[in-house]
C-alpha positions in Angstrom: 124.8 -128.0 46.8 128.8 -127.2 47.5 128.5 -124.0 45.3 125.3 -122.8 47.5 127.4 -123.5 50.2 130.3 -121.3 49.0 128.3 -118.7 48.0 126.6 -118.4 51.6 129.7 -118.5 53.5 131.2 -115.6 51.1 128.0 -113.5 51.6 128.3 -114.0 55.7 132.0 -112.8 55.2 131.0 -109.9 53.1 128.3 -108.8 55.6 130.7 -109.0 58.7 133.1 -106.9 56.7 130.2 -104.3 56.2 129.5 -104.3 59.8 133.0 -103.8 60.9 133.1 -100.7 58.6 130.3 -99.1 60.5 132.2 -98.8 63.7 130.7 -95.7 66.1 133.2 -92.6 65.7 134.4 -91.2 68.6 132.6 -88.3 70.3 133.7 -85.0 71.7 131.9 -82.8 74.1 132.8 -79.3 74.4 131.3 -77.0 77.1 129.4 -74.0 75.6 128.0 -72.9 78.8 127.7 -68.8 78.6 129.6 -66.7 81.2 127.7 -64.1 83.1 128.7 -61.2 80.7 127.2 -63.3 78.0 123.9 -63.4 79.2 121.6 -60.1 78.5 120.4 -58.3 81.6 117.2 -57.5 79.6 115.5 -58.5 76.3 112.9 -56.3 74.6 110.8 -57.3 71.6 109.0 -54.6 69.3 107.8 -54.0 65.7 109.1 -51.0 63.5 107.6 -50.6 60.1 106.6 -54.4 59.9 109.9 -55.5 61.1 110.4 -57.6 64.5 113.3 -55.9 66.6 115.0 -57.7 69.6 116.8 -55.6 71.7 119.3 -57.3 74.1 121.2 -55.2 76.8 124.2 -56.5 78.4 126.1 -54.8 81.1 130.1 -55.8 81.0 133.3 -54.7 82.7 135.9 -52.5 80.9 138.1 -54.2 78.0 135.0 -56.6 76.8 134.2 -56.1 73.3 130.5 -55.4 72.2 130.9 -57.2 69.0 130.9 -60.5 70.8 127.3 -60.3 71.2 126.3 -59.5 67.6 126.4 -62.7 66.1 122.8 -63.6 64.3 120.4 -66.3 65.9 117.3 -68.0 65.1 113.9 -67.5 67.4 110.3 -68.4 67.1 110.7 -68.6 63.2 112.6 -65.8 62.5 116.2 -65.1 61.6 117.6 -62.2 63.5 120.8 -60.3 62.4 122.6 -57.4 64.0 121.5 -54.0 63.4 123.1 -51.4 65.7 124.4 -51.0 69.3 123.8 -48.3 71.8 126.4 -47.6 74.4 125.7 -46.2 77.8 128.6 -44.6 79.7 130.1 -46.4 82.4 128.7 -45.8 86.3 131.0 -44.9 88.7 131.5 -44.7 92.5 133.9 -45.1 95.3 135.6 -47.9 97.0 137.0 -47.7 100.5 139.2 -49.5 102.9 141.1 -49.8 106.0 144.8 -49.7 105.6 148.1 -49.1 107.6 151.6 -47.8 106.9 154.8 -47.9 108.8 157.4 -45.1 108.8 161.0 -45.1 110.2 163.6 -42.7 111.1 167.0 -42.9 112.3 167.8 -41.1 115.8 170.7 -40.4 118.2 168.3 -41.1 121.2 166.5 -43.6 122.6 164.1 -41.5 124.7 160.2 -42.3 123.7 159.1 -38.6 124.2 161.8 -37.4 122.2 161.5 -39.8 119.3 157.6 -39.7 119.1 158.0 -36.0 118.5 160.1 -36.4 115.4 157.1 -38.1 113.8 154.2 -36.2 112.0 150.6 -36.9 113.3 149.4 -37.6 110.1 151.0 -39.1 106.7 149.8 -39.2 103.1 148.7 -42.6 101.6 148.6 -43.4 98.1 148.8 -47.1 96.6 146.8 -49.1 94.0 144.8 -46.2 93.2 143.6 -45.5 97.1 144.6 -42.2 98.5 144.0 -40.9 101.8 145.7 -39.5 105.2 146.6 -42.1 108.0 147.0 -41.1 111.7 150.0 -42.1 113.9 149.5 -44.8 116.6 152.2 -43.4 119.2 151.7 -47.0 121.1 153.1 -48.8 118.0 156.4 -47.1 118.5 159.6 -49.7 118.5 163.1 -48.2 119.0 166.1 -50.4 118.3 169.7 -49.6 118.4 171.4 -49.1 115.2 175.2 -48.4 115.8 177.5 -49.0 118.4 181.0 -47.6 119.6 183.4 -48.7 122.2 184.4 -46.2 125.1 186.5 -46.4 128.3 185.6 -45.2 131.7 187.2 -44.8 135.2 186.3 -47.0 138.2 187.3 -47.8 141.3 187.2 -50.9 143.9 187.6 -50.8 147.9 189.2 -53.8 150.0 189.8 -54.2 153.7 193.2 -55.4 154.8 193.1 -56.2 158.4 195.6 -57.6 161.1 198.3 -55.0 160.6 200.8 -54.4 163.3 201.0 -50.3 162.5 199.2 -47.9 160.4 202.2 -47.7 157.8 201.1 -47.4 154.1 204.3 -49.4 153.5 202.2 -52.7 154.5 199.7 -52.3 151.9 200.0 -53.1 148.1 200.4 -50.1 145.4 199.0 -52.4 142.5 196.0 -55.0 142.8 194.1 -56.9 139.9 195.6 -54.3 137.5 194.1 -51.3 139.7 196.3 -48.6 141.3 196.0 -47.5 145.1 193.9 -44.4 145.0 193.1 -44.0 148.7 194.1 -45.3 152.2 192.8 -45.1 155.7 193.5 -47.1 158.9 191.5 -47.9 161.9 192.8 -49.5 165.2 190.9 -52.7 166.9 190.3 -53.3 170.4 193.3 -55.8 170.0 195.5 -52.8 169.3 196.0 -53.9 165.6 194.9 -51.8 162.6 192.8 -52.5 159.6 193.5 -50.7 156.4 190.7 -49.7 153.9 192.4 -49.3 150.4 190.9 -47.8 147.2 192.0 -49.0 143.8 191.3 -47.1 140.7 191.5 -48.0 136.9 189.9 -48.1 133.6 187.5 -50.1 131.9 186.0 -50.4 128.1 182.6 -50.6 127.3 180.0 -50.8 124.1 177.1 -48.4 123.8 174.6 -47.3 121.0 175.1 -44.1 119.1 172.3 -44.1 116.8 168.7 -45.8 117.0 166.1 -46.7 114.2 162.4 -45.8 115.1 159.6 -47.3 113.5 155.9 -46.3 114.0 152.5 -47.2 112.5 149.9 -45.2 110.9 146.2 -46.2 110.4 143.2 -44.9 108.5 140.6 -45.1 105.8 141.6 -44.7 102.3 139.3 -44.6 99.0 139.4 -44.7 95.2 137.2 -44.3 92.2 135.7 -47.5 91.2 135.1 -48.2 87.8 131.8 -49.2 86.9 130.3 -51.4 84.2 129.3 -50.5 80.8 125.6 -51.0 79.5 125.4 -52.1 75.7 122.1 -52.1 74.0 122.2 -54.2 71.0 119.5 -54.4 68.4 118.6 -57.5 65.8 116.4 -57.1 63.0 114.2 -60.5 62.3 113.2 -61.9 58.9 110.7 -64.9 58.5 112.4 -68.2 58.0 111.1 -69.8 54.8 109.7 -73.2 55.2 111.7 -75.9 53.5 110.6 -77.7 50.3 108.6 -81.0 50.6 111.0 -83.9 49.8 110.5 -85.4 46.4 108.7 -89.0 45.8 111.2 -89.8 43.3 113.3 -93.0 44.2 117.1 -91.7 44.8 120.1 -93.9 45.0 121.0 -95.0 48.3 123.1 -92.2 50.1 126.7 -92.8 51.1 127.1 -92.6 55.3 128.1 -89.0 56.4 131.3 -90.7 58.1 132.7 -91.6 54.5 131.8 -95.5 55.0 130.4 -97.6 52.0 126.8 -98.7 52.6 127.0 -102.4 51.9 123.0 -103.1 52.5 122.3 -102.8 48.6 125.1 -104.7 47.6 124.1 -107.5 50.1 120.4 -107.5 49.0 121.8 -108.0 45.5 124.3 -110.6 46.2 121.3 -112.5 48.1 119.0 -112.1 45.3 121.6 -113.8 42.8 122.4 -116.3 45.2 118.8 -117.5 45.5 118.1 -117.6 41.6 121.4 -119.5 41.2 120.4 -122.0 43.8 116.9 -122.3 42.0 118.3 -122.7 38.7 120.7 -125.3 39.9 117.7 -127.4 41.6 115.7 -127.1 38.5 118.6 -128.2 36.2 119.4 -131.2 38.6 115.5 -132.3 38.4 115.4 -132.0 34.7 118.8 -134.1 34.4 117.0 -136.8 36.6 114.0 -136.6 34.4 115.8 -137.1 31.4 117.9 -139.9 32.6 114.6 -142.1 33.8 112.9 -141.5 30.2 116.1 -143.0 28.6 116.0 -145.9 30.7 112.3 -146.5 29.9 113.0 -146.3 26.3 115.8 -149.0 26.5 113.5 -151.3 28.4 110.8 -150.9 26.1 113.2 -151.7 23.0 114.3 -154.8 24.8 110.9 -155.8 25.8 110.0 -155.8 21.6 
């Protein structure tokens, strides 16, 4: 019985290892959803001289290779292969849009009327394939100082000097706050005293713009020729798919799993059968041994009785 138990334990370990060998492989999912250009806009089927023809029409943008759509395929029991391609010229049209353009000039005046007259009423526009004429918007005119210069200019200041005893210029300062006396008058009051009105003159410095940048906007509609799509009609010829052969009824050897693992089931069955046969043989042998032992004991007792 110990031998039988050992065999059974060995079989269990062997089966456990076999189950482990059959671990599920990892699965990778790939997105094969076709794009809009990979789907035909129309499909037609007809027969030519007994051959089934399928024509698929694709509408694609410039730069797409039509060979992408010539792969063979199976449909309704037929295998279809590429036959020919018919190409139709791209359609064309125009595309328009509103746009703007800024122009700038340098001028020596900031007078609005003079500056706006320096700009043209319209200007040409050409960018990204769009062309057209744009019209000036005079309300968008902006004038900003560009360069400055420093200059000097004369100026005067006037002051009154009251309470003088007489109308004598000597009583009035010749210099005042950096200015020089330029004019002088006197007037006598009711009290008999005089008030002097003195005018002084000097030079001052300033900063002024000598050039200006003027900018203005132009607006309008521009257009360009639009690239159309190209139509490709691709023909496929079909041939019937032959029916597969009936599988043979002859017994075949157990197949090896596709994932490369070892099929342990037949081995397990054989081992179990051998283990069962061994156990049966062991029991039979043990039974025969017991029978022989009883026979010998009976013979001995019989001889003693005699």
